[in-house]
C-alpha positions as CSV (number, residue, x, y, z in Angstrom):
1,M,-6.3,2.6,-16.7
2,R,-4.4,0.4,-14.3
3,T,-1.3,-1.0,-15.9
4,V,1.5,-3.1,-14.4
5,R,3.6,0.0,-14.2
6,T,1.2,1.7,-11.9
7,T,0.7,-1.2,-9.5
8,L,3.8,-0.6,-7.4
9,V,3.5,3.1,-7.8
10,A,0.3,2.7,-5.8
11,V,-2.0,4.8,-3.8
12,T,-4.2,4.2,-6.9
13,A,-7.8,3.6,-7.6
14,V,-9.5,4.1,-4.3
15,V,-7.7,6.3,-1.8
16,L,-6.6,9.2,-3.9
17,S,-8.1,9.1,-7.4
18,A,-11.6,7.8,-6.9
19,A,-14.2,9.6,-9.0
20,L,-17.0,9.4,-6.5
21,A,-19.8,11.3,-8.2
22,A,-22.8,9.8,-6.5
23,P,-25.0,12.1,-4.4
24,A,-24.3,12.5,-0.7
25,F,-26.8,10.9,1.7
26,A,-27.8,12.1,5.1
27,A,-26.2,9.2,7.0
28,P,-23.7,6.4,6.2
29,R,-25.2,3.0,5.5
30,G,-23.6,-0.3,4.5
31,H,-24.1,-2.3,7.7
32,G,-26.8,-4.6,6.2
33,D,-26.4,-8.0,4.7
34,H,-23.4,-7.0,2.5
35,E,-25.4,-8.0,-0.6
36,A,-24.2,-4.9,-2.4
37,T,-20.6,-5.8,-1.5
38,R,-21.0,-9.3,-2.8
39,E,-22.4,-8.0,-6.1
40,A,-19.5,-5.6,-6.4
41,I,-16.8,-8.3,-6.1
42,E,-18.7,-10.5,-8.5
43,A,-18.8,-7.5,-11.0
44,A,-15.0,-7.2,-10.6
45,V,-14.6,-10.8,-11.7
46,K,-16.9,-10.2,-14.7
47,D,-14.6,-7.2,-15.5
48,G,-11.6,-9.6,-15.7
49,V,-10.2,-10.0,-12.2
50,P,-9.4,-13.7,-11.7
51,G,-10.5,-13.7,-8.1
52,V,-11.4,-11.6,-5.1
53,T,-11.2,-12.3,-1.3
54,L,-12.8,-9.8,1.1
55,T,-13.5,-9.5,4.8
56,A,-15.6,-6.9,6.5
57,G,-16.1,-7.4,10.2
58,N,-17.0,-11.0,10.8
59,W,-18.2,-11.4,7.3
60,S,-16.1,-12.8,4.5
61,A,-16.8,-13.5,0.8
62,T,-14.9,-14.6,-2.2
63,A,-15.5,-14.6,-6.0
64,G,-13.8,-16.0,-9.0
65,V,-10.7,-18.3,-8.8
66,G,-7.4,-18.3,-7.1
67,N,-5.8,-20.5,-9.8
68,L,-6.6,-20.0,-13.5
69,R,-5.0,-23.4,-14.4
70,T,-6.9,-25.6,-11.9
71,G,-10.0,-23.4,-11.2
72,A,-9.5,-23.6,-7.5
73,P,-11.4,-20.9,-5.7
74,R,-10.0,-18.1,-3.6
75,S,-10.1,-18.5,0.2
76,A,-11.2,-16.1,2.8
77,D,-7.9,-16.9,4.5
78,D,-5.7,-16.2,1.5
79,R,-2.4,-14.5,2.2
80,Y,-1.3,-12.0,-0.5
81,R,1.2,-9.3,-1.3
82,I,-0.2,-6.0,0.1
83,G,2.1,-3.6,-1.8
84,S,2.0,0.0,-0.5
85,I,-0.1,-0.8,2.5
86,T,3.3,-1.6,3.9
87,K,3.7,2.2,4.1
88,T,1.2,2.5,7.0
89,F,3.2,-0.1,9.0
90,V,6.5,1.9,8.3
91,S,4.9,5.2,9.3
92,T,3.5,3.7,12.5
93,V,7.0,2.5,13.6
94,L,8.5,6.0,12.9
95,L,5.8,7.6,14.9
96,Q,6.4,5.2,17.7
97,L,10.1,6.2,17.7
98,E,9.1,9.8,17.8
99,A,6.8,9.2,20.8
100,E,9.8,7.5,22.5
101,G,11.9,10.6,21.9
102,R,14.4,8.8,19.7
103,L,13.8,11.1,16.7
104,S,11.7,14.0,15.5
105,L,9.7,14.1,12.4
106,D,11.2,17.5,11.8
107,D,14.7,16.0,11.7
108,T,16.3,16.1,8.2
109,V,17.0,13.0,6.2
110,E,20.7,14.2,6.2
111,K,20.9,14.0,10.0
112,W,20.2,10.2,9.9
113,L,21.5,9.2,6.5
114,P,24.3,11.5,5.5
115,G,24.9,11.7,1.8
116,V,22.2,9.2,0.9
117,V,19.7,11.6,-0.6
118,R,22.1,13.8,-2.7
119,G,22.6,14.4,-6.4
120,N,20.9,16.0,-9.4
121,G,19.4,18.7,-7.1
122,H,18.3,16.3,-4.3
123,D,19.4,17.5,-0.9
124,G,18.6,15.5,2.2
125,G,19.5,18.4,4.3
126,K,16.4,20.2,3.2
127,I,14.0,17.3,3.5
128,T,12.3,16.3,6.8
129,L,11.1,12.8,7.9
130,R,7.6,14.2,7.9
131,Q,7.9,15.1,4.2
132,L,9.0,11.6,3.5
133,L,5.9,10.2,5.2
134,N,3.4,12.5,3.5
135,H,5.0,12.5,0.1
136,T,5.9,16.2,0.0
137,S,9.6,15.7,-0.3
138,G,9.9,16.0,-4.0
139,I,12.2,13.0,-4.2
140,Y,12.0,11.2,-7.6
141,D,10.1,7.9,-7.6
142,Y,12.5,5.1,-8.6
143,T,9.6,3.0,-9.9
144,E,9.1,5.6,-12.7
145,D,12.7,5.1,-14.0
146,A,12.4,3.8,-17.5
147,E,15.1,1.1,-17.1
148,F,13.5,-0.1,-13.8
149,V,10.1,-0.3,-15.6
150,R,11.6,-2.4,-18.4
151,T,13.5,-4.6,-16.0
152,Y,10.7,-5.4,-13.5
153,F,7.3,-4.5,-15.1
154,M,7.6,-5.7,-18.7
155,A,7.4,-9.4,-19.5
156,D,10.9,-9.9,-20.9
157,G,12.6,-8.1,-18.1
158,F,10.5,-9.6,-15.3
159,F,11.2,-13.2,-16.2
160,K,14.9,-12.5,-16.4
161,H,15.1,-10.4,-13.2
162,R,12.2,-11.6,-10.9
163,Y,14.6,-13.2,-8.4
164,D,17.1,-10.3,-8.3
165,T,17.9,-8.8,-4.9
166,R,17.9,-5.0,-4.7
167,T,19.1,-3.2,-1.6
168,P,17.5,0.0,-0.3
169,R,20.7,1.9,-1.3
170,D,20.3,0.5,-4.9
171,L,16.8,1.8,-5.1
172,V,17.6,5.3,-3.7
173,A,20.6,5.5,-6.1
174,I,18.2,5.0,-9.0
175,A,16.1,7.9,-7.9
176,M,19.2,10.1,-7.5
177,T,20.0,9.8,-11.2
178,H,17.0,12.0,-11.8
179,Q,16.1,15.5,-10.8
180,P,13.6,16.1,-7.9
181,E,10.0,16.5,-8.8
182,F,9.8,19.8,-6.9
183,A,11.4,21.7,-4.0
184,P,10.7,20.0,-0.6
185,G,7.3,21.0,0.8
186,A,6.2,22.8,-2.4
187,T,3.4,20.3,-3.3
188,W,2.5,16.6,-3.2
189,K,3.5,13.7,-5.4
190,Y,3.5,10.0,-4.4
191,S,7.0,8.5,-4.5
192,N,8.0,5.1,-3.4
193,T,11.5,6.3,-2.8
194,N,10.2,8.2,0.3
195,Y,9.4,5.0,2.1
196,I,12.6,3.2,1.0
197,V,14.4,6.1,2.8
198,A,12.0,5.9,5.8
199,G,12.9,2.2,6.2
200,M,16.6,3.1,6.1
201,V,16.0,5.7,8.9
202,I,14.3,3.1,11.1
203,E,17.3,0.8,10.8
204,K,19.7,3.7,11.5
205,V,17.8,4.8,14.6
206,T,17.1,1.3,16.1
207,G,20.1,-0.7,14.8
208,A,17.6,-3.3,13.5
209,P,16.1,-3.8,10.0
210,Y,12.8,-2.1,9.6
211,G,11.0,-5.5,9.2
212,D,12.3,-6.6,12.6
213,E,10.8,-3.4,14.2
214,I,7.5,-3.9,12.4
215,R,7.4,-7.5,13.7
216,R,8.3,-6.5,17.3
217,R,6.1,-3.4,17.5
218,V,3.1,-4.2,15.4
219,I,2.8,-7.8,14.1
220,E,3.5,-9.6,17.4
221,P,1.5,-7.3,19.8
222,L,-1.6,-7.5,17.6
223,G,-1.3,-11.2,16.9
224,L,-1.2,-10.7,13.1
225,H,-0.4,-14.3,12.3
226,A,-0.8,-14.0,8.6
227,T,1.3,-10.9,8.2
228,S,5.0,-11.0,7.3
229,V,7.9,-9.0,6.0
230,P,9.4,-11.4,3.5
231,G,12.7,-9.7,2.7
232,T,14.0,-11.6,-0.2
233,R,11.7,-14.7,0.1
234,A,10.1,-15.2,-3.3
235,T,7.1,-17.3,-2.3
236,V,3.8,-16.4,-0.6
237,P,3.0,-18.5,2.5
238,Q,0.0,-20.9,2.3
239,P,-3.0,-20.6,2.2
240,S,-2.7,-18.3,-0.8
241,S,-3.7,-18.0,-4.4
242,R,-1.8,-17.4,-7.6
243,A,-1.1,-13.8,-8.7
244,Y,-1.6,-12.7,-12.3
245,S,-0.4,-9.8,-14.5
246,K,-0.3,-8.7,-18.1
247,L,3.3,-7.4,-17.6
248,A,2.6,-4.7,-20.2
249,E,1.4,-1.1,-20.5
250,T,-1.9,-2.4,-21.8
251,T,-4.8,-4.4,-20.3
252,T,-4.9,-6.9,-23.2
253,G,-2.6,-9.6,-24.3
254,P,-1.3,-12.7,-22.4
255,T,-1.9,-13.3,-18.7
256,Y,1.2,-14.3,-16.7
257,D,1.6,-16.1,-13.4
258,V,3.8,-13.7,-11.4
259,T,3.2,-15.2,-7.9
260,K,6.9,-15.8,-7.3
261,L,9.2,-12.7,-7.1
262,N,11.9,-11.3,-4.9
263,P,10.0,-8.4,-3.1
264,S,13.2,-6.5,-2.3
265,L,12.4,-4.5,-5.5
266,A,9.6,-2.9,-3.3
267,G,11.3,-3.1,0.1
268,S,9.9,-0.8,2.8
269,A,7.7,0.8,0.1
270,G,5.7,-2.3,-0.5
271,E,7.1,-5.8,0.2
272,M,4.7,-7.0,3.0
273,I,2.3,-10.0,2.9
274,S,-0.9,-10.2,4.9
275,D,-4.6,-11.3,4.8
276,S,-7.9,-9.5,5.0
277,K,-8.6,-10.3,8.6
278,D,-5.1,-9.1,9.8
279,L,-5.4,-5.9,7.8
280,N,-8.8,-5.1,9.4
281,R,-7.3,-5.8,12.8
282,F,-4.3,-3.6,12.1
283,Y,-6.2,-0.5,10.9
284,A,-8.9,-0.9,13.6
285,A,-6.2,-1.0,16.3
286,L,-4.4,1.9,14.8
287,L,-7.4,4.2,14.6
288,K,-8.6,3.2,18.1
289,G,-5.3,4.5,19.4
290,R,-3.8,1.1,20.4
291,L,-0.5,1.6,18.5
292,L,0.1,5.3,18.9
293,P,-0.3,8.0,21.6
294,P,-2.9,10.6,20.8
295,K,-0.3,13.2,19.7
296,Q,1.2,10.8,17.1
297,L,-2.1,9.6,15.9
298,K,-3.2,13.2,15.3
299,E,0.0,13.8,13.4
300,M,-0.6,10.7,11.3
301,K,-4.2,11.9,10.4
302,T,-3.0,15.5,9.6
303,T,-3.4,15.5,5.9
304,V,-2.2,17.4,2.9
305,P,-4.1,18.0,-0.4
306,T,-3.3,15.6,-3.2
307,G,-5.0,17.2,-6.1
308,G,-7.8,14.6,-6.0
309,P,-10.7,13.8,-3.7
310,G,-8.4,12.1,-1.1
311,Q,-6.2,13.7,1.5
312,Y,-2.8,12.1,2.5
313,G,-1.5,12.0,6.0
314,L,1.6,10.1,7.3
315,G,1.3,6.7,5.6
316,I,-2.5,6.8,5.7
317,A,-5.1,8.5,3.5
318,G,-8.5,9.9,4.3
319,V,-11.3,9.9,1.7
320,A,-14.9,11.0,1.8
321,L,-17.3,8.5,0.3
322,S,-20.5,9.3,-1.6
323,C,-22.7,8.8,1.6
324,G,-20.7,11.4,3.5
325,L,-18.6,8.9,5.5
326,R,-14.9,9.5,5.9
327,V,-12.7,6.4,5.9
328,W,-9.0,5.9,6.5
329,G,-6.5,3.5,5.2
330,H,-4.4,2.7,2.1
331,D,-4.3,0.7,-1.0
332,G,-1.4,-1.2,-2.5
333,G,-0.4,-2.7,-5.8
334,I,2.4,-5.0,-6.7
335,H,2.7,-7.6,-9.5
336,G,-0.5,-9.5,-9.8
337,S,-2.0,-8.1,-6.6
338,Q,-4.3,-5.1,-5.8
339,T,-5.3,-4.6,-2.2
340,V,-7.5,-2.1,-0.4
341,A,-7.9,-1.7,3.4
342,L,-10.2,1.0,4.8
343,T,-11.6,1.7,8.2
344,T,-14.0,4.3,9.7
345,G,-12.4,6.9,12.0
346,D,-13.7,5.1,15.1
347,G,-12.1,1.8,14.0
348,R,-15.5,0.0,14.2
349,H,-16.2,-0.7,10.5
350,S,-13.4,-2.1,8.4
351,V,-13.0,-3.7,5.0
352,A,-10.0,-5.3,3.3
353,F,-10.0,-7.0,0.0
354,N,-7.6,-8.3,-2.7
355,F,-7.8,-8.8,-6.4
356,N,-5.3,-11.4,-7.7
357,G,-4.8,-9.6,-11.0
358,D,-3.5,-6.1,-11.6
359,W,-5.2,-4.9,-14.8
360,S,-8.9,-4.7,-14.1
361,G,-11.7,-4.4,-11.5
362,D,-13.5,-1.5,-9.9
363,A,-12.1,-1.2,-6.4
364,V,-14.0,2.0,-5.8
365,A,-17.3,0.2,-6.4
366,V,-16.5,-2.4,-3.7
367,V,-15.7,0.3,-1.2
368,E,-18.8,2.3,-1.9
369,A,-20.9,-0.9,-1.7
370,E,-19.5,-1.9,1.7
371,F,-19.7,1.5,3.4
372,C,-22.6,3.2,1.6
373,G,-24.6,0.4,-0.1
374,E,-28.2,-0.5,0.8
């Protein structure tokens, strides 16, 4: 069950916990008329998602509505909050910095951020930058802190605190009030704190905020005109739809408009905004080697087990679909928004889509339909 609490915690339905039980086929399919994909997004709306926008290659489709009050449809050009897909952008910048010789992924966190990851058993001197990026650091996830959940994911707290600004140090400090999940390198567990720290490292190395580096190194060179790092800006640029949440641990009850919020609560773990065309362009360029040298791209795609069907690399996940095809990408959730962006290893077949509700919808079915459907 997807709840508002799990939306920011992300890599969720598709990339790492998909139960893909269908039989494997001899060859990948899914390049036809996209009829299976259209049916899958319409099924998501029947399941309760207000609306869906999707782009695969030159083909786009929408279903449902972008505004429950007016009934206005979603647009193929909708911009939306992409949540943890932000992590792939952050990892790309750190890998570029490694390629430039400005840092090593085997550097410790302590080297770059003395004293920041320390307390209750956390020791930044024993955690490497690589372990941040592949979630093997053991650092506690601040979004699982009970007070943080009450403040930002439950209705009463959200409407009181939706415009609060939280600094990266604030968020890491929350994590440091808890014990680590495990010793660095011992196993795998997704933690948003890892990427808050990674964003801080980018700023320490470059002297510029991580968002400025993403704009300079990725957004501008690729011409991602719908993509932004909003910082503390509470609105989503037009064209865009409204975003809806239950703001509860259940999938029933009232539906709230949560479009406006200060995304600093997600920071470099999940604050970015984009659209489906830009996400496809980004992942295709990344996997074709346009953003990273071969050595760094190989590092990014070197995965660790997650305990599920997916494998996690450095800010990117690889998952084998039912038709035998392996795809790469990420998914992301934040209040009122669930996004998936996946691309084949050669960068030639991409899909990106967004649900503007965070409590329902089968994202796995959409992915399977696009890549493996008749």
